[in-house]
N, C-alpha and C positions, 0 to 999 in steps of 0.2 A: 418518636422524635427524641433527639439527643438532649440530655439534661445537664451533663457536666460541661464545663467550659472547654475542656480538651476534646470532648466528643463533638461539640458544636463546631469547633475549629476543624476537626477531622472531616466532618460532613461537608463543610465548605470546600476543603481541599479536594475531596472526592468528586464533588460537583465540577470544580474547575478542571480537574484531570479528565473527567468523563467527556466534557465538551471538547477539550483539546484532542483527546484520542479519537473522538467521533469525526473531527475534521480531518485528521491524518488518515483514518481508515477510509473515509469517503474519497479522499484524493487518490489513494491507492486503487480503489475500485474504478475510478474514472480513467486513470492512466492505463490500467489493464484493459478496460473496454476500448480505449483508443487503439491499442495495439491489435486487439482482436478485429476491430473494424478495418484497420489497414490491411491485415492479413486476408480478410474476407474479400476486400476490394482488389486483392492480388497486387498491391503496390509495394514492391520489394524495398525501395529506398525509404519510403515513408514509414514502413513497418520497422525497418532497422533503426531509424531515428527515434521513433516512438519507443522502441525497445530500450534504448539507452536511457531515455527519460524515465521509463518505468522502473528500470533497474535501480537508478539513483533514488527514486521515490520509495521503493520497497525497502532498500537498504537503510534509508533514513528512518523509516517506520520501525524497522527491527532495532536500530540503534536506540531509538527512543523508548523501546519496550512495548510498543503498540502491537507488534507482531513478534512471534517467537523467531529466533534466527533460522531455525530449520524450516519453518513455514515460509519465511521469506526466500530462502534458498530454493525451495521446491517451486514456488510461484515463478521465480526468475527462470529456473531451469525449464519449466513447461512453456513459458512464453518464448524463450530462445529456441526451443525445439519447434514450436509452432511457426516462428518466423523463418527458420531454416527449411521448413517443409515447402514454402513457396519459392525459396531461392533456387532450388534445384529443378 
């Protein structure tokens, strides 16, 4: 456990950030799952709508530093590729 005043403060900040990051990460997982479910149901319009929501959510997570920007780009790219596969 932290003993110095600054270390105690740092531990509290880390806890707050961990909880915030967990919420953002969970939201990203949920929107990705929604896109995948729409694709598996072969619902083209629904998948496209959910893809735009997922892109925004993943970009925000990258902007906040929860995801690395290349990880975010890769996830968006794979989801877009997946939704394009049912469009044709």
